[in-house]
C-alpha positions as CSV (number, residue, x, y, z in Angstrom):
1,M,53.6,76.8,33.4
2,T,50.5,76.7,35.7
3,A,52.5,75.6,38.7
4,Q,55.2,78.3,38.2
5,A,52.5,81.0,37.8
6,S,51.0,80.0,41.2
7,T,54.2,80.2,43.2
8,T,55.4,83.6,42.3
9,P,52.5,85.5,43.9
10,A,53.0,83.4,47.1
11,R,56.6,84.5,47.4
12,R,55.6,88.1,46.9
13,R,52.9,87.7,49.6
14,W,55.6,86.5,52.1
15,A,58.1,89.2,51.1
16,W,55.9,92.1,52.0
17,P,55.3,91.0,55.7
18,A,59.1,90.3,56.1
19,A,59.9,93.8,54.7
20,I,57.4,95.4,57.0
21,A,58.8,93.5,60.0
22,L,62.3,94.5,59.2
23,A,61.3,98.1,58.8
24,A,59.5,97.9,62.2
25,V,62.7,96.5,63.8
26,V,64.8,99.2,62.3
27,A,62.3,101.9,63.3
28,A,62.2,100.6,66.8
29,A,66.0,100.4,67.1
30,T,66.3,104.0,65.7
31,W,63.6,105.2,68.1
32,W,65.4,103.5,71.0
33,W,68.8,104.9,70.0
34,F,67.7,108.5,69.5
35,R,65.0,108.8,72.2
36,P,66.1,110.6,75.4
37,P,66.8,108.0,78.1
38,P,64.7,108.5,81.3
39,I,66.4,110.4,84.0
40,P,66.9,108.1,87.1
41,D,65.2,108.9,90.4
42,I,67.7,109.2,93.2
43,D,66.7,109.1,96.9
44,L,68.8,111.6,98.9
45,G,66.7,111.9,102.0
46,N,69.6,111.2,104.4
47,A,72.3,113.0,102.3
48,E,74.3,116.0,103.5
49,P,72.7,119.2,102.2
50,E,75.6,120.1,99.9
51,L,75.5,116.6,98.4
52,A,71.7,116.7,97.8
53,E,72.1,120.1,96.1
54,A,74.9,118.9,93.8
55,V,72.9,115.8,92.7
56,G,69.8,117.9,92.2
57,E,71.8,120.4,90.0
58,A,73.2,117.5,87.9
59,R,69.8,116.0,87.4
60,A,68.4,119.4,86.4
61,A,71.2,119.9,83.9
62,L,70.4,116.5,82.5
63,A,66.7,117.3,82.2
64,R,67.7,120.4,80.1
65,E,70.0,118.3,77.8
66,P,69.0,114.7,78.0
67,R,71.1,113.7,75.0
68,S,74.3,115.3,76.3
69,G,77.1,112.9,77.1
70,E,78.7,115.5,79.4
71,A,75.4,115.9,81.4
72,W,75.1,112.1,81.9
73,G,78.7,111.9,82.8
74,T,78.5,114.7,85.3
75,L,75.6,112.9,87.1
76,G,77.5,109.6,87.0
77,R,80.7,111.3,88.3
78,T,78.8,113.0,91.1
79,L,77.4,109.7,92.3
80,L,80.8,107.9,91.8
81,A,82.8,110.7,93.6
82,N,80.5,110.5,96.6
83,E,80.1,106.7,96.6
84,L,76.4,106.8,95.9
85,Y,74.2,104.3,93.9
86,P,76.8,102.5,91.8
87,E,74.2,100.8,89.6
88,I,72.7,104.2,88.7
89,S,76.2,105.7,88.0
90,L,76.9,102.7,85.7
91,V,73.7,103.5,83.7
92,C,74.8,107.2,83.6
93,F,78.3,106.3,82.2
94,T,76.7,103.9,79.7
95,H,74.5,106.7,78.3
96,A,77.5,109.2,78.4
97,E,79.5,106.8,76.3
98,R,76.6,106.4,73.9
99,F,76.3,110.1,73.3
100,E,80.1,110.7,73.3
101,P,81.6,107.5,72.0
102,D,85.1,109.0,71.5
103,N,85.6,110.3,75.1
104,P,87.8,107.8,77.1
105,R,86.6,109.2,80.4
106,W,83.2,107.4,80.2
107,P,84.4,103.8,79.7
108,Y,87.2,104.5,82.3
109,F,84.7,105.7,85.0
110,K,82.4,102.9,83.9
111,A,85.2,100.4,84.6
112,G,85.8,101.9,88.0
113,V,82.2,101.3,88.9
114,Q,82.3,97.8,87.5
115,L,85.4,97.1,89.6
116,N,83.7,98.4,92.7
117,L,80.8,96.0,91.9
118,G,83.2,93.0,91.5
119,R,82.6,92.8,87.7
120,R,86.3,92.5,86.7
121,A,85.7,90.9,83.2
122,D,83.3,93.7,82.3
123,A,85.8,96.3,83.6
124,L,88.5,94.8,81.4
125,V,86.4,95.3,78.3
126,S,85.7,99.0,79.3
127,L,89.4,99.7,80.0
128,E,90.6,98.2,76.8
129,R,88.1,100.3,74.9
130,A,89.2,103.4,76.7
131,L,92.9,102.8,76.0
132,R,92.2,102.3,72.3
133,M,90.9,105.9,72.2
134,N,93.1,108.9,71.6
135,V,94.1,110.0,75.2
136,A,95.7,113.4,74.9
137,A,97.4,113.5,78.4
138,A,100.3,111.2,79.1
139,D,99.4,110.9,82.8
140,A,95.8,109.9,81.9
141,E,97.1,107.2,79.5
142,T,99.3,105.9,82.3
143,A,96.4,105.7,84.8
144,L,94.5,103.8,82.2
145,R,97.3,101.4,81.5
146,M,98.0,100.7,85.1
147,L,94.4,100.0,86.0
148,L,94.2,97.7,83.0
149,A,97.3,95.9,84.1
150,E,96.0,95.5,87.7
151,T,92.7,94.2,86.5
152,H,94.5,91.6,84.3
153,L,96.5,90.7,87.4
154,A,93.4,90.3,89.5
155,L,92.0,87.9,86.8
156,T,95.4,86.0,86.9
157,N,96.3,87.1,83.4
158,T,99.9,87.5,84.8
159,M,101.7,87.5,81.4
160,I,99.6,90.4,80.0
161,A,99.8,92.3,83.3
162,E,103.6,91.9,83.4
163,G,103.9,93.2,79.8
164,L,101.9,96.3,80.7
165,F,103.9,97.0,83.8
166,R,107.2,96.6,82.0
167,E,105.9,98.8,79.2
168,Q,105.3,101.6,81.7
169,L,108.7,101.1,83.3
170,D,110.4,101.4,79.9
171,R,108.9,104.9,79.8
172,E,109.4,105.7,83.5
173,P,111.9,103.5,85.2
174,N,111.0,104.7,88.7
175,H,107.2,104.6,88.3
176,A,106.1,103.4,91.8
177,R,102.8,101.9,90.7
178,A,104.4,99.9,87.8
179,R,107.2,98.7,90.1
180,F,104.7,97.6,92.7
181,G,102.6,95.8,90.2
182,L,105.6,94.0,88.6
183,A,106.9,93.1,92.1
184,T,103.5,91.5,92.8
185,V,103.7,89.5,89.6
186,L,107.2,88.3,90.5
187,M,106.1,87.4,94.0
188,S,103.3,85.2,92.6
189,R,106.0,83.2,90.8
190,G,108.3,82.9,93.9
191,E,111.0,85.1,92.4
192,W,111.8,86.5,95.8
193,Q,115.0,88.4,95.2
194,S,113.7,90.2,92.1
195,C,110.4,91.1,93.7
196,R,112.2,92.4,96.8
197,E,114.2,94.9,94.8
198,H,111.0,96.3,93.2
199,F,109.1,96.4,96.5
200,E,112.1,98.3,98.1
201,A,111.9,100.8,95.4
202,C,108.3,101.6,96.5
203,L,109.2,102.4,100.1
204,R,109.5,106.1,99.3
205,S,106.1,106.4,97.7
206,P,103.2,107.6,100.0
207,H,101.0,105.5,97.7
208,A,102.7,102.2,98.2
209,R,105.1,102.2,101.2
210,K,102.8,100.5,103.7
211,K,101.7,97.6,101.4
212,A,105.3,97.3,100.2
213,C,106.4,96.8,103.8
214,I,103.8,94.2,104.3
215,H,104.9,92.2,101.3
216,L,108.6,92.7,102.1
217,A,108.1,91.1,105.5
218,T,106.8,88.0,103.7
219,V,109.5,88.1,101.0
220,C,112.3,88.5,103.6
221,A,110.9,85.5,105.5
222,Q,111.1,83.5,102.4
223,L,114.7,84.6,101.9
224,G,115.6,83.7,105.4
225,D,116.4,87.3,106.3
226,R,115.0,87.4,109.9
227,K,116.4,90.8,110.7
228,H,114.5,92.5,107.8
229,T,111.4,90.4,108.3
230,A,111.0,91.9,111.8
231,Y,112.0,95.4,110.5
232,F,109.5,95.6,107.7
233,S,106.8,94.0,109.8
234,D,107.3,96.6,112.5
235,L,107.5,99.4,110.0
236,A,104.3,98.3,108.3
237,A,102.5,98.5,111.6
238,R,103.7,102.1,112.2
239,L,103.1,103.6,108.8
240,P,99.8,105.4,108.0
241,K,97.4,104.1,105.4
242,D,98.7,104.4,101.8
243,L,97.1,107.1,99.7
244,A,95.2,106.0,96.6
245,W,97.2,106.1,93.3
246,S,97.1,109.4,91.6
247,D,94.3,109.6,89.0
248,P,94.2,112.7,86.7
249,Y,90.6,111.9,85.6
250,Y,89.5,111.7,89.2
251,H,91.2,115.1,89.9
252,E,89.0,116.7,87.2
253,H,85.9,116.3,89.3
254,V,87.3,117.5,92.7
255,Y,84.5,120.1,92.7
256,L,81.9,117.3,92.8
257,L,83.1,115.9,96.2
258,K,80.5,117.0,98.7
259,R,80.9,114.7,101.7
260,M,83.3,116.3,104.2
261,R,85.4,113.2,104.8
262,D,86.0,112.7,101.1
263,R,87.1,116.3,100.7
264,Y,89.6,116.0,103.5
265,E,90.9,112.7,102.1
266,L,91.5,114.3,98.7
267,A,93.2,117.3,100.2
268,D,95.5,114.9,102.1
269,R,96.2,113.1,98.9
270,F,97.0,116.3,97.0
271,E,99.3,117.4,99.9
272,A,101.2,114.0,99.8
273,E,101.7,114.5,96.1
274,G,103.0,118.0,96.6
275,R,100.0,119.6,94.9
276,F,99.5,122.1,97.7
277,G,97.6,124.6,95.6
278,L,94.9,122.0,94.8
279,A,94.7,120.9,98.4
280,L,94.4,124.5,99.6
281,K,91.5,125.1,97.1
282,I,89.6,122.2,98.6
283,V,90.2,123.4,102.1
284,D,89.2,127.0,101.2
285,G,85.9,125.6,99.8
286,I,85.2,123.9,103.2
287,L,86.1,127.1,105.1
288,A,83.8,129.2,102.9
289,E,80.9,126.9,104.0
290,H,82.1,126.3,107.5
291,P,84.4,129.1,108.7
292,N,84.7,127.7,112.2
293,D,85.6,124.2,111.3
294,D,88.7,123.5,113.4
295,G,89.7,120.6,111.1
296,A,89.8,122.8,108.1
297,L,91.7,125.6,109.9
298,L,94.3,123.0,111.0
299,T,94.6,121.6,107.5
300,K,95.0,125.1,106.0
301,G,97.6,126.0,108.6
302,R,99.5,122.8,107.8
303,L,99.4,123.5,104.1
304,L,100.5,127.1,104.5
305,T,103.4,125.9,106.7
306,R,104.5,123.5,103.9
307,M,104.1,126.3,101.4
308,G,106.3,128.7,103.4
309,Q,103.5,131.1,104.3
310,L,104.4,130.9,107.9
311,Q,102.7,134.0,109.5
312,A,99.4,133.1,107.8
313,A,99.9,129.5,108.9
314,E,100.4,130.6,112.5
315,T,97.1,132.6,112.4
316,H,95.1,129.7,111.2
317,L,96.7,127.3,113.6
318,R,96.1,129.5,116.6
319,R,92.4,129.9,115.5
320,A,92.1,126.1,115.3
321,L,93.5,125.8,118.8
322,E,91.0,128.4,120.1
323,L,88.2,126.2,118.8
324,A,89.8,122.9,119.8
325,P,92.6,123.5,122.5
326,D,93.4,119.8,122.7
327,K,94.1,119.3,119.0
328,V,97.6,117.6,119.1
329,Q,98.3,118.2,115.4
330,A,97.6,121.9,115.7
331,H,100.1,122.2,118.5
332,Y,102.7,120.4,116.5
333,F,102.3,122.4,113.3
334,L,102.2,125.6,115.3
335,S,105.6,124.5,116.7
336,L,106.9,123.8,113.3
337,A,105.7,127.1,111.8
338,L,107.3,129.0,114.6
339,L,110.5,127.0,114.2
340,L,110.7,127.7,110.5
341,R,110.0,131.4,111.1
342,G,112.9,131.4,113.5
343,E,115.2,129.8,111.0
344,S,114.1,132.3,108.4
345,V,115.1,135.2,110.8
346,L,118.5,133.6,111.3
347,A,118.9,133.2,107.5
348,K,117.8,136.8,106.6
349,G,119.1,138.7,109.6
350,A,117.2,140.6,112.3
351,V,113.6,141.5,111.6
352,P,110.8,142.5,114.1
353,V,109.4,139.6,116.0
354,P,106.1,139.7,117.9
355,P,106.2,139.1,121.7
356,P,105.9,135.5,122.9
357,H,102.4,134.1,123.0
358,Q,100.8,134.7,126.5
359,E,100.1,130.9,126.9
360,R,103.8,130.0,126.7
361,P,104.9,128.1,129.8
362,A,108.2,128.9,131.5
363,E,111.2,127.2,129.9
364,K,114.2,125.6,131.7
365,P,117.2,127.9,132.1
366,A,119.1,127.9,128.8
367,E,122.7,126.7,128.5
368,K,123.2,129.9,126.5
369,P,120.8,132.5,127.8
370,A,118.8,134.5,125.2
371,A,120.0,137.7,126.8
372,T,123.6,137.0,125.6
373,L,122.4,136.5,122.0
374,T,122.9,139.4,119.5
375,G,121.5,140.4,116.1
376,S,119.3,137.9,114.3
377,A,119.9,135.2,116.9
378,A,118.4,137.4,119.6
379,Q,115.5,138.3,117.3
380,A,114.8,134.6,116.6
381,A,115.1,133.3,120.2
382,P,111.5,134.2,121.1
383,L,110.2,132.2,118.2
384,F,112.2,129.2,119.2
385,E,111.0,129.5,122.7
386,Q,107.4,129.5,121.5
387,S,108.1,126.6,119.2
388,A,109.5,124.6,122.0
389,A,106.5,125.4,124.2
390,A,104.0,124.3,121.5
391,A,106.0,121.1,120.9
392,R,105.8,120.3,124.6
393,R,102.0,120.8,124.6
394,A,101.8,118.3,121.8
395,I,104.0,115.8,123.6
396,A,102.0,116.2,126.8
397,A,98.9,115.1,124.9
398,A,100.6,112.4,122.9
399,P,103.8,111.2,124.5
400,D,104.7,109.0,121.5
401,F,104.4,111.8,119.0
402,G,107.8,111.6,117.3
403,R,107.4,114.6,115.0
404,A,106.8,116.8,118.1
405,Y,110.0,115.6,119.6
406,M,111.8,116.4,116.4
407,A,110.4,120.0,116.4
408,L,111.4,120.3,120.1
409,G,114.9,119.1,119.5
410,R,115.5,121.5,116.7
411,A,114.1,124.5,118.7
412,L,116.3,123.6,121.7
413,Y,119.3,123.3,119.5
414,Y,118.9,126.9,118.3
415,L,118.4,128.0,121.9
416,G,121.9,126.5,122.7
417,R,120.5,123.5,124.7
418,K,122.4,120.8,122.8
419,A,122.1,118.0,125.3
420,D,118.4,118.4,125.6
421,A,118.1,118.8,121.9
422,L,119.9,115.5,121.2
423,A,117.7,113.7,123.8
424,A,114.6,115.0,122.1
425,L,115.8,113.9,118.7
426,R,116.7,110.4,120.0
427,Q,113.2,110.1,121.3
428,A,111.8,111.2,117.9
429,V,113.6,108.4,116.2
430,H,112.5,105.9,118.9
431,C,108.8,106.9,118.5
432,N,108.8,107.2,114.7
433,P,111.7,105.5,113.1
434,E,109.9,105.5,109.7
435,F,110.2,109.3,109.3
436,V,113.3,110.6,107.4
437,D,113.4,113.9,109.2
438,N,113.9,112.3,112.6
439,H,117.0,110.4,111.4
440,F,118.3,113.3,109.3
441,F,118.2,116.0,112.0
442,L,119.6,113.7,114.7
443,G,122.4,112.6,112.4
444,E,123.2,116.1,111.4
445,M,123.3,117.4,115.0
446,L,125.5,114.4,116.1
447,A,127.9,115.2,113.2
448,E,128.2,118.8,114.2
449,D,128.8,117.7,117.8
450,G,131.7,115.5,116.6
451,Q,129.9,112.1,117.2
452,L,130.7,111.0,113.7
453,A,130.2,107.2,114.0
454,E,126.7,107.5,115.3
455,A,125.9,110.4,113.0
456,R,126.8,108.3,110.0
457,H,124.4,105.6,111.0
458,Y,121.4,108.0,111.3
459,L,122.3,109.9,108.1
460,E,122.5,106.6,106.2
461,Q,119.1,105.6,107.6
462,A,117.7,109.0,106.4
463,Q,119.2,108.4,103.0
464,Q,117.5,105.0,102.8
465,L,114.1,106.5,103.7
466,A,114.3,109.7,101.8
467,D,112.5,110.5,98.6
468,P,114.8,110.5,95.5
469,A,114.1,114.2,95.1
470,D,115.3,114.9,98.7
471,P,119.1,115.6,98.5
472,R,119.6,116.4,102.2
473,P,120.8,113.1,103.5
474,S,123.2,112.5,100.6
475,N,124.6,116.0,100.8
476,A,125.1,115.7,104.6
477,L,127.0,112.4,104.1
478,K,129.2,114.0,101.5
479,K,129.8,117.0,103.8
480,Y,130.7,115.1,106.9
481,F,132.2,112.0,105.3
482,P,133.9,113.1,102.1
483,Q,136.2,110.1,102.1
484,V,133.2,107.7,101.8
485,K,132.1,107.0,98.2
């Protein structure tokens, strides 16, 4: 009895300190969890003024709401978009996820920073967490799934990566990113013919065609196809750099891009994706800050040309040339805008046409003089003359500029100079055989001239290079070769 009575108080004496320690731990954890995190200091001494201002505004917003997931995420996205301080942006996304645990954006952006830092295993955890959340938009879910698959592939988890790529292809059979990823998996196994088919399906994507050509050169070499090994190797060398894969989450913070080169790159990406309105919004933002930026004027003129706003395009392109007279692309797109205006006149009938630009050099005598033209053809002729002159200025500055030869050939065709037009279009194909328009317009003109055998070759080349949504080569083949199935 005595021994038992002496042990009970001892247990109680030990229980109180343990309870107090546990309460202290809980209190400390609660304090840590609910206390506002410190706002990071960011050195922007050498940053562009617009960028320094944007980061300053994001930090000020965070100071007002230090427990806001959106405020932490905005600061993190500002740094990520402008490629600044990845470690700090990682901290920002961690806090954003802490305060908004159901928002898939924060683990997704966190994974992007982790991948940039080479932490693939950590990125995998973040991506899997993001994908488990309820992602409302299908394109956002697709971006998550593809990045997760590519990360598994980089970690040599090829079976998991293949499953994710095939899952996406079950939903969208022509999804270029999934086909490229699956082709890469098959290539790693030496399944040369299967991966070749998937790589070839990527040749029409501005996001994958260059890297697909690089891989196809290797694949064709493995298959003993020397002709296509050389073809794809040469094509890869000629193609411009692939655009980044489309990313709907990234598109949300376009307004956070402040460095000039980043804004231009994003405008180019939107343009390649056919999102001309978004691209134009970015360029208008640049022009609002820098109204005499010849690069922005050129880009806007190019976009307006592609959107069919041809007179406005011409105005911006001429202004760009006033500021930078040697800008080759500006001469080319001015030529194209004038060419399309001339075609519009022919399609709609005669409308008033302004006099030729005073800088237009004298042209060669036409096979069919403009004076003999009537109606809309006579009204369009000055536009085609100006188009040809602008194309020649582009060619004089860049003799291997295939697109300028293409514009010149089309303008000369409408002016009745068929021999010169065909010569220009042949040169366009020689300089840039990777562009569908060069093959298409040469093939079409040859067909109209009765040179059907050669025309068929170029139209078939155009069909091979064309985007699936571009029906022109297929329609031309049906028109001129109805007997061919």
